[in-house]
N, C-alpha and C positions, 0 to 999 in steps of 0.2 A: 174370509173376506176381507179382513183387514190388510193383507197381503196384495188383493186387487185395489182398496181405494189406494196404498199408497202407491202403487204404479201408475195409477191415472192421476194422482196428483203430481206427480214428477213430470206429466206431460202438460200441463197448465201452463200458460204463458206466466211468469210471475209479473207481469205489468198489468194485470188486473184491476179492476177497481176493488178500494178497500173501502170498509162500512166501518162508522162509528160506532160503540157501545149503545149509543145513543139512538142511534138510528134505526139499529139492530131491534132495542128494545121496544120502538116505537112500533117497526112493523112487525113484531111479535102480538104487540096488545092487538092489533089488528086483523091477525090472520084468523082469527076466528071466523072472520065471516069467510073467507076462502075457503075454511074448512067446513065449514056447513054446506059449500057449493061443489064440494069433495074434490077441490084443487089441493094436489099433495102439498106439502112443506116446502120441500126445495123449488117444486114450481112455481109458486108463491113467491118465493125468494126471489126467485129469477125474475119473474114478472115485475115485480115494485121496482126494483134495483136496475132493472134492465141489463143483466148480465146474461150472457151466454155460456151457459155450464153443463153438458151432457148428460154430468153425473148428477146435479142436482135437478135438473128439469127433467130428464127423463127416469130416475132410479124409483122403482117401484117394489126392490128388495130390501132395500135398509129401511130401519126403523127411524121414529122421528128423531130420539134419542142420538144416533150415529149422523144422519144428516144435519144435525146442530152441533155436534162436533166438528165435523168437516167446514160448514161454514166457519165458525169461530176460527177454526186452525188456517184457512184459506182465505176470509175475506174480513175479519172485523180486525182493527189495528187498538 
């Protein structure tokens, strides 16, 4: 699975939107409402920050911890 993520990450546009730690923590606190509506973690992140990232939006195979790691490596500055 890690190999797949690395391959897909390399194909991402490096000029994508960067999010601050504070913005990310604020979104995480509000995620509970999306979670109750069965919106996936990555999907909620994309919707909230208006980000187009197919890895996050459509992925149903990764755990929340794996998605969180991907977000932190890719979008958090």
